[in-house]
C-alpha positions in Angstrom: 0.0 0.0 0.0 1.5 3.3 -1.1 2.0 6.2 1.3 -0.4 8.3 -0.7 -3.4 6.0 -0.7 -5.2 7.7 2.2 -5.0 11.2 0.7 -7.7 12.8 -1.4 -7.5 12.3 -5.2 -4.0 11.3 -6.2 -2.6 13.1 -3.1 -1.3 15.8 -5.4 0.8 18.3 -3.7 -1.0 21.5 -4.8 -4.3 20.0 -3.6 -2.8 19.1 -0.2 -1.3 22.6 0.1 -4.7 24.1 -0.6 -6.3 22.2 2.1 -3.4 22.7 4.5 -3.4 26.4 4.0 -7.2 26.6 4.5 -7.1 24.4 7.6 -4.2 26.4 9.2 -5.9 29.7 8.4 -9.1 28.7 10.0 -7.3 26.7 12.7 -3.8 28.1 13.5 -3.3 25.6 16.4 -3.7 22.7 13.9 -6.2 21.2 16.3 -9.9 21.9 15.5 -12.1 21.8 18.6 -15.8 21.1 18.4 -16.4 24.9 19.0 -14.1 25.8 16.2 -15.6 23.1 13.9 -19.0 24.7 14.4 -17.6 28.1 13.9 -15.9 27.0 10.7 -19.2 25.6 9.3 -21.3 28.5 10.6 -23.3 26.2 12.8 -23.3 28.0 16.1 -26.6 28.6 17.8 -28.3 25.5 16.5 -31.2 24.0 18.4 -30.2 21.1 20.7 -30.9 18.5 18.1 -28.8 20.2 15.5 -26.0 20.4 18.1 -26.3 16.6 18.7 -25.8 15.9 15.0 -22.8 18.2 14.6 -21.2 16.6 17.7 -21.7 13.1 16.3 -20.1 14.2 13.0 -17.2 15.7 14.9 -16.8 12.6 17.0 -16.7 10.3 14.0 -14.1 12.5 12.2 -12.0 12.6 15.5 -10.5 9.3 14.7 -8.1 9.1 17.7 -10.8 10.4 20.1 -8.6 13.2 21.6 -11.4 15.8 21.3 -9.8 17.5 18.3 -9.8 17.1 14.6 -6.2 17.4 13.3 -5.2 17.9 9.7 -4.8 14.2 8.9 -8.3 13.5 10.4 -9.6 16.4 8.4 -8.1 15.1 5.2 -9.5 11.6 5.9 -12.9 13.1 6.4 -12.7 15.0 3.1 -11.5 12.0 1.3 -14.3 9.8 2.6 -17.1 12.3 1.8 -15.8 13.4 -1.6 -14.3 10.2 -3.0 -15.3 7.4 -0.7 -16.8 4.2 -2.2 -20.5 3.7 -1.4 -19.9 0.9 1.1 -17.4 3.1 3.0 -20.0 5.9 3.1 -22.6 3.5 4.3 -20.3 2.3 7.1 -19.8 5.9 8.0 -23.5 6.6 8.0 -24.1 3.5 10.2 -21.6 4.8 12.7 -23.3 8.2 12.7 -26.7 6.6 13.5 -25.3 4.1 16.0 -25.2 6.6 18.9 -24.4 4.2 21.7 -21.8 2.4 19.6 -23.3 -1.1 20.3 -23.1 -2.1 16.6 -26.9 -1.9 16.0 -29.2 1.0 15.1 -32.5 1.0 16.8 -35.5 3.2 15.9 -34.8 5.7 18.6 -31.3 6.3 17.4 -32.3 6.7 13.7 -35.2 8.9 14.7 -33.0 11.2 16.8 -30.2 11.6 14.2 -32.7 12.2 11.4 -34.5 14.8 13.4 -31.1 16.4 14.0 -30.3 16.4 10.3 -33.7 17.9 9.5 -32.9 20.7 12.0 -29.8 21.5 10.0 -30.8 20.8 6.4 -34.4 21.6 6.7 -35.3 20.1 3.4 -37.3 16.9 3.4 -40.7 15.8 2.3 -41.3 13.3 5.2 -41.3 13.5 8.9 -38.5 11.8 10.9 -41.0 9.2 12.1 -42.0 8.4 8.5 -38.4 8.2 7.4 -37.5 5.9 10.3 -40.5 3.6 9.9 -39.8 3.3 6.1 -36.2 2.4 6.6 -37.1 -0.3 9.2 -39.9 -1.6 7.1 -37.6 -2.0 4.1 -34.4 -3.3 5.6 -35.0 -4.8 9.1 -35.3 -8.3 7.6 -35.6 -10.2 10.8 -38.0 -7.6 12.3 -36.1 -7.4 15.6 -36.4 -3.6 15.7 -32.6 -3.2 15.2 -30.4 -3.0 12.2 -26.9 -4.5 12.1 -24.3 -3.1 9.8 -24.8 -6.0 7.4 -28.6 -5.5 7.3 -28.1 -1.8 6.8 -25.6 -2.0 4.0 -27.2 -4.8 2.1 -30.7 -3.3 2.6 -29.7 0.1 1.3 -27.6 -1.3 -1.6 -30.6 -3.4 -2.7 -32.9 -0.5 -2.9 -31.8 2.3 -5.3 -34.6 4.7 -4.0 -33.5 4.3 -0.5 -29.8 4.7 -1.4 -30.6 8.0 -3.1 -32.7 9.2 -0.1 -30.0 8.3 2.4 -27.3 9.8 0.3 -29.2 13.0 -0.2 -30.3 13.4 3.4 -26.9 12.7 4.9 -24.8 14.3 2.2 -21.9 16.0 3.9 -20.6 17.6 0.8 -22.4 20.8 1.6 -20.6 20.8 4.9 -17.3 20.4 3.0 -18.2 23.0 0.4 -18.4 25.5 3.3 -14.9 24.3 4.4 -13.5 24.5 0.9 -14.9 27.9 0.0 -14.2 29.5 3.4 -17.0 30.9 5.4 -19.3 32.2 2.6 -22.8 31.1 3.1 -24.8 30.2 0.0 -28.4 30.4 1.1 
């Protein structure tokens, strides 16, 4: 495995410099705290549910769990969101929903994270309850009220409509656009 494999794109130097400069400009210490992460994305003052979501995203990007996102974690996050294969993204989404980290998603977890996402994205044509019930109806094959990673991935990959819905609802590329373009808000 080459040293560049975990970097975005072909790991080209100009691209890395671009991200590095941006990261260091926004975050001179090289360590992005949750507070700075929210500031960078213009996500301060969210309602409590929105806050929960941002914290979950932050925690998942904080690979070594030290409470900060450093440059390498930042690059890994960009890499996943921009260029990750679909099963990598689905694993990432699964982690996002599995709030207690027990390896299963239950309805309550899915409901709370979807409500939080709605609080931020605001665009959806179904309620969090409808969304949650639909997902469980479609992919909880053994009807135990919990989704394992395998059930989740194979269920979503089997159903193109669901794949599109999940990808759209949880698309983080708008979050990354903010990071890439600096703090300009495109409303």
